[in-house]
N, C-alpha and C positions, 0 to 999 in steps of 0.2 A: 388439316391442310389449310383451312380458311384463315387460321390465325398465324400462319407461317410467313405472311407477307405484309409489308407496309404498302398499301394500295393508294397511290396518288392519282387523283382525277382532275384533269384540266388545270394545271398550274400555269398561271400567267403573270407571276410576280416579275417586275422589271421587264427584261427582254424575253422571258420564257413565252413560247407560243403555244399555249393551251396543251402542254405535254401531259401525258398519262403514262404511268409505269408502275410495275410491281417489284418492290425491292425485297429480297429474301431476308428474313430476320436471322440474327445470330451469325452473321457473316461479316467479313471484311470487304466493304464496298468502296470502290474508288470512282470519283467523278473526275473525268478528264476533259480536255478541250483547250483551244487557244485562249489566251488571256481575254476576258470580257465575254466569253461565250455563254455564261449563265450558270457556271458551277456553284458559285457562292449564293446566287439567287435561289437555286434549288436547295442546296444543303443548309445554309444558314437562315436565309430570309423566308423560306417556305417550311421545310421540315422542322428545323429547330424552333423557329418562331411560333409555329402552330402548337408544337409540343409544350412550349413554355406558356403560351396563352391558355391552353386547356388546364395546365397545372394551376395557374393563378385563378382561373374560374372555379376550380374545385375548393379553393380556400373560403373561409368564412367572410361575410360582408365586412366585418370589422378589419380583417387583415387586408382585404382588397382595397379598402379606402386609402391605405398607405402606399400601395403599389400602383394604383391607377389602372385605367382600362387599356388593355393592349389591342391594337388594331389587328383584325384578322388578315392573314396574308391572302393574296389573290389566288385562291385555289378552291375548286368546287367542293372537294372533300378529300380527307385523308383517313383511311381505315387502318386499324392495327397499329396505331401510333402509341409508343411507350413514352415514359418520361424522358426528356432529352437534356443532355448537358453539352454545351459548346465549349471547346478549348481552342480559342483563337490566338492570334499573335499580337494582341494589344499589350502595351506595357503593363506590367503587374501593378506598379504603384510609383507615384512620383514623391511619396513621402520619404524623406531621408532616414526615417526610423525603421522602414521596412527593409529586411534583409532576407537572404535565402533561408536562413534558420527560422526567422519568424513566420515567413510565408508557408513553410512546410510543417509548421508546428513543432519542429525539432527543438526550437528554443524553449517552448513551453515545457516540454519534457525535461530539458536540461535544468531549468529553474527548479522543478520539483526534485530532480535527482540531487542537485547540490544542497537543497534544503533538507533532504533526508539523510544523505550519507556523506556530505561534504565535511571536511575537517577544518575548523577555523584556525588561522594562524595570526599571530600578532603582526599588524602592519608596520610596527616600529622595529621590533627585534627579529621578526620572521619565525619565531618559535611557535610550535603548535600549542594552541590554548585548550586547556582541559578545565573541567568544572572546579570552581573554588569552594572550599569548605567555609563554614561560618567563621572559624578561627583565622583563616587567611584573609577574609574580608575585614575582620576587626583589626588585624595587623596593618593592612594597607591604609585604613582610615587613620590609625594612630600615627603612621609614618608621615602621611600628608599633613596631619594636624601639627606635628612638630616642624615640618618643613616650612609651613606658612606662618607658624607662631600665631595660630588663629585665636581670636577673642571669643568666637562662637562657631559651633557647627550645627547645621540643621539636617536632621535625618528625614528623608522623604521616601514614600513608597509609591512608585508609578503604577497606578491601578488602571489607567487608560492611556494608551499611547497612540496618538494620531488617528482617532476614530470620530465619526460623526455621532451626534445624539444630544439630548437634553440632560440626561443623567440626574434628574431631580431626585428620584427615589433612591438612587445609589448614594448620593451625598447625604440624604436624610438618614439612611441606614448607618453610615459611618458616624454621624453625630450621635446616634443612639448607642453606638459601640464605645463612646467615650472620647472620640477625637474632636478637637475644637476648630482645626484650621486645615485648609487645603491650598495648594498652589495650582492654579488653573491657567494654562497658557502663559506661564512665567509671571503671574500676578497672584498675590496672596489674598485669600478670602476667608472670612469667618463662617464656619458652618452653622452658626446660630442665626445668620441672616439668610433670607431667601436668595438663592443664586439662580439667575435665569441665563441659560446658554442657548445659542442658536442651534436648532435641531439639524440644520443642513451644513453646518461648518465643522471643520475638523478640530478636535480638542485633545489636549494632553492634561490629564488630571493626576496630581500627586498629593497624597495625604501626608500631612505633617505628623510624623510619629513622635519626634522629640527635638527639643532645642537644648543643646548642651554647651554650657559656658566653659566648664573645665572637664576634660575627659576623665570619666570614672569607668574603670574596666567593666564592672558588672552592669552599669547603666547602659554603656555603649553596646555591650553584648546583647542585652535584652531589646534595645531599640533596633539593632540590626536584624535580629531574629524576627521581630514583629514586622518590620518593613518587608523582609523577604517572604514571610508567610502571606501578607496581604497581597503582594504583587506577583506571587508565585515565582520568586527567584530574582527580583530586581531591587536594587536600592540606589537612591540618588543622594549624594552628600554635598551640601553647600558649605564651603569653608569661608568664614567672614573674618575680616580684619579691619578694625576701625569703621565698621558699618558697610564695608564694600566686599562684594564677592571676589575672593582671590582665585577660587577654582570650583568648578562643578564636576563632580566625579560620579559617573554612572558605573556601578559594579553589579556583577551577576554571580549568583551561586551556580549558574550554569556555565558561562564562558567568560572568563576575565584573565588577562595576562598578569600573573603575580609580580613579574619583574617591572613592567612599565605601567601597570595599573590600567591598561587598555581593556575596556569591557565591550564585548560584542552585543549588538542589539539582538533581538529574537531572530533566529535564522529561519526564515520562511520564504516561499517562492518570490514574493514581491521585492525582497532584498536584491534579487538578481535581475530585476526588470529595469531597463533604462527608460521605460515609459512611466515609471512610478517614482514619486519624489523620495521614496524610501530606498530605492536602488540607484537612481540616476546620479551621475556626478553633479554636485551642487553648483559647479561653475558653468557647465554647458547644458545642464538639464537633460543629459543623455544623448545629445546630438553627436558628441565626439569632436565637434568643431567649435571654433571661437564664436561663430554665430551661424544662422541657418544657411546662408549662401556663401559662406567662406570656404576657401580651400585649405586654410590653416587649421591644424589640429589643435584641440583644446590643450593648453599647457599644463593643466592640473591632472587630467586623466590620461593624457597622451593619446587621445583618440579612442580610448577603451570604453568610454560612455558611462562607466559605473563608478560608484564611490569606492574609497580604499577598503572599506569593510567587506564589500561584495567581492572584491578581487583578492581578498586574503583568505577566502574559503577555497580549499583545494581537494581534488580527487586525483589520486596517483600523481601528486606533485604538479598538477595543472589546475589553474583557475578557469572560470567559465570563458574568459576572453581568450585564453590560450587555446581552448578547444574550438571556439568559433573562428579562430584565425587559421585553423587547419582547412585544407581542401576536403571535399567530400570523401575522396579516396583515402586520404590520410586519417580522417575521422573514423572511417570503418576499421582501419588497422588498430587505432587507439582503443576503441570500444571492445574489439575482440580480445585485446590484451588486458583490458580493465577487468573483465569478468573473472579471469584467472587470478587477479591480484586482490580480490575482495575476500574478506572472511565470511564465515557462514551466515552470520546475522546480516551483514551488509548485502550479501548476495540475495538473501531472501527478501529484503526490503526493496532492492533495486531491480530485481529480475524483470518484472513487467515493464518498467520504464526503459530498461536497456533493450528489451525486445522491440518496443515501439520505435526507439531511436534507430536501432540497427535495420529494421525493415524499411524505414523511410530513406535511410542512407543507401540501402541496396537498390531501391527503385530509382533513386536519383543517379546512381552510378550506371544503371542499366539503360537509362534514357540518354546517356552520353554527356552528362554535365558533371562528371566526377572531378573535373579540374577546377570547378568553382569553389571558392572558399565560402564557409557558412556565413561569414559576416559581410559578404559581398552585397552592396546596396542594390535593391530591386530596380532602381531607376537606371542603373548602368548595364542592365541585362539587355541583350538583343531580343527581338521579337521571338526568334526561334527558341532561345534559351528560356524565355518566359513561358512559352507554350509547353516545353518539355517538363518544366517544373510543375505546371498545372497538371500535366498528364501523370507525373509520378505521384502527386497527391491523390489523384482519382484512382490509380491502381491500388494505392494503399488503402482506400476506403472499401475495396472488395465488393462493390455493388454488382448486382446482376439484374437482367431484365430492363436494361437502360440503353438508350440510343446515345452514342458519343459522336459528336460532329467535330472534326479537326480540320484546320486550315493549313495545308502543306506542312505536315509535321517534320518532314526531312530537311526543311530549310536550314542552312547553316551547319549541316552535318556532313562529315567525311563519310565515304562509302563504308568504311569499317564500322562507324557508329550507326549508320543506317541499318546494318544487319541487326544490331542490338535492339534498335527501336522497333523494327518490324516484328521481332520476336515478342516484345512486350505487347504490341497491339494485338498479336495473335493470342497471347495469354489473356488479355482483357476480353477478347471475343469468346474464348473458351470458358470464361466464367458465366456465359449466357447473355452476352451483350451484342448489340449491333453497332459496328464501327463504320462510320461514313467519313471518308477523307477526300478533300480536294487535293489533287496531286499532279505534278509534272514529272516526278522522278521515275525513270524507267524501271528500276528495280522494284520500287514500291508498287507500281502498277502491275508488273508481272506477277508479284507474289500475292495479289489480292484474290478474293474468291469471285467477285462480281464486278463488272465494269459498266459504267454509263458514260459514253462520250458525247459531249455537247458541242454544237457548232451550227453550220460549218464555219462561220466566221465569228467576228466579235460584234458586240452591241446589237444593233437591229438586224445584222446579218447572221446572228447566232440565235440561241434560245430553242434550238431543235435537237432532238435525239438523233445522232448520226450512227451510233452503235450502242447496243445493250445486250448483255448476256453474261454467261460464265466466262471469266477472263481467259482461261486456257483454251476454250472453244473459239473465242473471238480471235486469239492469236494464230490459231491454225486455219481459220476461215478465210473467206474472200472479201470481207467487208472493206470498202475503200475509204474509210474515214481517215483524215489526215493523221490523227494520233496513231492509229493502227499501222499506217504505212511506215511511220518512223519506228514503231516498236518491232515490226517485222523486218526492218532494214531495207524496205523497198525505196524509202526516201531517207537521206542522211545528210548530216552536216559535213561537208567536204573539208578535208585538211588542205589548207593553202600551202603553197611552196614556202619552205622555211627561209627565214633571213639568217643564214648561218655565218655570213661574214661578220667578224667581230669589229666593232667600230669603237667609239669613245666609251669610257666606263665612268660610273659613279661609285666611289668606294665609301662604305660606312665602317669605321674601325672602332671596336669596343662597344657594341650595342648591348645594353644591360638593363633595360626596363622590364619590370615584373620578372618573368621567368627566363628572359633572354640571358644566355650565359656568356657575356662578353664576346659576342661573335664578330667576326670580320666578314663583310659581305661586299661582293662586287656586282653591280647591276649594269648589264650591257645596255647601252642607250640605242634609240631608234629601233626598238623591237617591241613585240607584244609579249609581255611577261606575266606568268601566273605564279602567285605566291600561294603555296598549298601546304597541307598538313592537317593532322587530326584537330578536332575542336580543342582550343586551349593551348595549342603548341607555341603560340607567340606571334602569330601573323598580325593581329591588330596592334600589338605592342610595337612591332617593327614599323608599321604604318604611322603610328603616333610619333615615333622618333623622327621619321622623315618629315612629317607635317610640321613638327615644332622646331626642327633644327635646320632643315635645308634652306628656308628663307633667310636665315641669319647669314649663311654663306653666299647665297645668291645676291642678296641686296646689301651685303657688307655691313650688317647690323652688329655693333660692338657689344654683344652679350655672350655670356658663357654658354657652351653647348650643354644640353641636358640629356643624361642617360646614354651619351655616345662620346667617345674620346676625340674622334677626328673625322672630318668629311673631306674627301679628295675628289676632284673632278667636277665640282659644281660649276666651273667656268664653261663646261660643255652644255649647260642648260640655260634657258632664259627665264622660264616661269615654272611654277608648281601650281597645279590645279587639283584640288580634292573635290570629288563629286560623291558626297556621302548620302546616307538614307534618312537624314534628319528632315522634319517636315518643311515644306516650302512656305509655310505660314502657320501661325498658331491660332488664328481666328477664322471663323467660317467665311469672312469677307475675302480672304485670299483664295485664289483659284488659278488653274493653269493658264487662262487667258491673260490675267494681269501679270503673273510671274514671268511668263515667256516674252511678254511685251507685245503679243499679237493683238491684244485688245486696243492698243493705241491706234494702229492703222485702221482697224475696224471702225473705231469711233470717228476717225477722220473721214472714212468713206461715207458714213451716215451723215456727217456734217456737210458733205459735198452734194448730197442728194437734193433734188428739186424741192421736196417738202421742207427740208431744213433751211434752204436758202430763202424760201418764201417767208418763213417764220423768223429768220435771223438767228438760227441756232448755230453754235459753234461746237467743237468736239467735246468740250466740258459738259455740254447738255446731256451727253450720252454716258457720263460717268456716274456710277452709283455711290461714289465717295464724296461728291461735293454737291452743294445746294444748286438747284436750278431744274434739272430734269428728273432727279430721283424722287421717290415717294418719301415725303417728309414724315409720314406717320411712323415708318420703320427706319427712316434715315438710310434707305437704299439696301437694307439687309434682306428684305423679303420676308422677315419673320420678326417676332418680338421675344426677347428673353424674359421669362417670368420667374422671379426669385421665389423659391418655396421655403425660405428660411432654413428649417432643419432638414428639409429634403433637397435633393439635387435640383437645380434650376431646369425648367423645361422650355423648349422652343415652340412657339405658336405661330402659325402662318398669319401674316399681316392681313387684317380684315379689310384694309383699304385697297392695296394693290394685289392682294391674293398671291403673294410670292413672286410677283413680276419685277419688283425693285424700283420701277420707274412710274412716274405719274402718267395719266391718260393722254396728255398732250404730247409727251415725248413718244409714246407708243403709236401715235398716228403716223410717224415717219417709218416707211418700210422699204426694204431692199429685196426685190424678187419675192414680195409677199411676206417677208419676215421682219418682225420688229427687233430692236436691239435685245429685248428680253428673250425672244425666240432664239436668237443666235447663241446666247449663253446656254440655252438648253440643248443645243445641238451637240452631237459627238464630234470628235476631231475629223472622223471620216466624212460625216455629213457636211460639216462646215467647209472641208476641203473641196467637196463637190460644188458647194454654193459659191465659193470664192476662187475657183480654179483659174478664172480669167484675170484675176488681179494678182500679179506676181509677188508684190511685197507682202501680201497676206498669205498666199498659197505656199510660198517657200517656207515660211515658219511652221505652217500646219503640216507640211510634208515631213519636216524633221520630227515632229511628234508621232506621225504615222510610222516613220522609219525606225523609231526606237520602240515600236510595239504598243503605242498608246492611242491607236485609232478609235478605241472604244470608249475612252473617258469623255465626259462632257466638258466643254470650254469653261462653263461657270461652276463646275463641281467644287464643292467646299474642300479646301486644303486639309481640313481635319478628317475627311473621309478617305483620303488617299493612303495607300500602304507605303512602307518605307521604300520598296522597290520602285513603285510608281513615282514617288517624289524624286528618287535618284535619277530616273530616266527623263523626267521633266527638266531637271537641272542639266543633264547631258544635252538635251535638245536646245536649251537656252545657250549653253556654251558653244554648241556647233553653229549657232546662228551668228556668233561674233566672228569678226575676221580671223581666219585661222593663223595662229602664230607658228613659228618654227622653233624647234628645240624646247618644246614644253613637255613636262612630265605630268601625265594624268594618273591620278590614283582613284580607283573605284573598288568599293567593298561589296563583293557578291552582286554584280550588276544583273545577273540572270535570275535573281529571286523572283518567283511568281511567273516565270515565263515558260511558255510552251516551246517545243523544239523549233517550230517554224519562226516564232518571235526571236528565239536565240540566234537563229541563222541570220535574220535581218540585222540584229544588234551587232553581231560579230563583223558584218560587212562594214558598219559604220566605224567600229573600233579599228579595224584593219586599215580603213581609209586615213584615219588620224595618224597611224604609224607610217603609211606611205608618204605622208606630207613631211616626214622628218621628225615626228614626235615620238615619245615613249609612252606606252600605255601599260600600266602595272595594275593587275586586279588580284584581289583575294578571291579565290574560287574553289568550290568543291565539285562542281559539275564537270564530269569527265569529258562531256561533249565539247566543253569550252577549253579544258586543259589540253586536250589532244591537238587543238589548233594553235597553241602558243609557240612562239619562237624559242622561248626559254622558260624553264621552270626553276623556282627556288622552293625546295620542300623542307619544311621545319618539322621537328619532332624530337625523339621518336614518339612520345606520348604527349598528353596534356599536362598543364600545371608544372610542378617542380621537375617532372620527368621529361619535360619538353625544353624548348628554347635553344635547340642546336640545329645546325644545318645538316640534314641527313642526305639530301641529294641535290644536284645542281647541274643544269645542262638542258639539252633538247629533250622533248618528251620521250624519244627513243632511248636516250641515255638513261633517263630516270627510270624507265620501265625495266631496265636491266639491273637496277640497284636492288639487291635482295633485302636491304635494311629499310627500304621505304614502303610504307603502307600504300602511299599514292602510286608508286611504281607497280606494286602488285596488281592493283585494279586497272591501271592504265595499260598494262601489258595485254590484258584480254581484249580491250577495246581497240588497241592499235593493230592487233593481229586479226 
């Protein structure tokens, strides 16, 4: 019994208020509560951080010196802690070379598979290349000799191809075998002289077997045979005329096209790697684009990243690029068919590789990302997609006795896909693991084994346990926590009166981006519209079409429309505003106060105080971005960035200002006992209380409160904000501007990371925008939001190539009656 619990004693990390609890092991545990209540502080910053710290401490001192010392979380003790793995929603990689296939190791297995059973084809004539006999090689050399009317040919044996080393002893051995000369890195050297090669550089070494002035059959036959024996199947022939090389012909007794003389290099896994010079397209170095930040594809490889030899190796008539261009679901079908098409020998070689590939594809399909193509770049994945790919990799590892900590795994998932995900999490639990998830999704909470609800409020008003116990017992009990009230239906998001009267329309005719199948769409204006559908059904593609093309019609820009044939009704709109989840700033200097503009009136207030007037300070004195009032040691950053060369850079608190950003003279000016640095450390809720008597500051802060961000700090670094938080900060800034009429607002999943109470508050704001004569269109999976819409556009029926069609269209009640709509199926139960 003693080892069946994770016992946490007095955790006080961030806003946690010395909480103690016992979590059962090998269960699916959910942490709930309003945004900012302390869920992540407990799950990630306490349990996972301490598990990681203990693991690092168990390593040798040599290993620890590279990892650095991890700070202990603010917790008295944690007993029964197992090794912990965090699966969060941070982007997987910004490296343009990272794809879904490389991240899941599927590409590594594909490279080995193609190297072992792939069939080479001639890139010139397209015919399959089989092994050449010595006679065929001799005939090809003779044919080329006559073609060029060569004065001399040199027979070379490539004994080292693109490898590092000095090779002093090897060259000496060839001298003893009777060879006099070698060509090294395309230069000829006498073997009688000492040849010094750089040990750490890549070299190609070819032994000169013979120099033939006039082709004699027997001599050519012997030279070719010797060259092939020395290099184990390769021969390089130089054709000279008047002292100049006319052609360099690499032939192989293994794989050369007898018709075109095209000879394959050694078929090994690196030939299929776009990160290796042996496989990468020589023009773009494996990027697939003209240059790193270009949108134009490489004209040589056509975006396929690999050299022509790599793409000429096929399995079941498909090369490696053809396979990675398939969606995960399509790849599953292909590999199922491939097994039956292999002969006995091929199957025996490929069996274990195919098993590994199939299992990884199966897990990816089950976590709801089957619509993604294997060559999809990691940088284009949403946070939810990235997290589910990490989860699929972990399930494939089949670990047990581990704590998995996940941050809202249902984000971005349709209700249908949520079912699959929860089954996977339960399978992971049944392997003997403890699964801890922070979650707002009603279904995920109800299907958990154990629930911990944190609150009652956000920030300093949270950090307490408001409910704890077995989930099914809490749902039947009388605990009055806010989350349980929503789960039991005692508190609910009300459905507003529908705006059923049809007004002006915006028509998009012939939408065909990605998987959209030339659809015609009518968008009713002055309504709250939800764009729904399973993951990968085409929702984001439709948003992209609107964002890229509607401004051309609105502002009469004389440019052709992209991926849409015609737009009608644009005259019924005046503006298009996209409020997305991209960061509000890419440096730690960016923060909510500066982005929303509330920091400007705060600085002006400080400049008007008596202490400032006495010293002659103006508002710029209270800016950490300009000289004067800031700490010059850290230039107002509050920290210093220390470059570690081959290790990631680290942030160290400034030893002069101790993270306060400003110099001591500036910090002498105070408002109600708070310095300008103290104000930046306040949460939105706290700063609202501080400035509630100053309308031009309080109004902006209230907007941040209204969009559910009362818990974030004014000076919180932009790099620490989630996509959902960044989106809501943008919404608050937009609401602060004078409200326009006839604006189309586009929001992609605005309720990400929000509790039901926060969703209720956010919906009030969105409905207000519509009441003012604007149109709000959101991509959404949350049924509590979808049920409040005036109009639904449901795409599907599936993701990827099986999606891209309009399945249902109309009011939530009308969509709920549509038997072909997955959204309608789940909406029906919530409306009833």
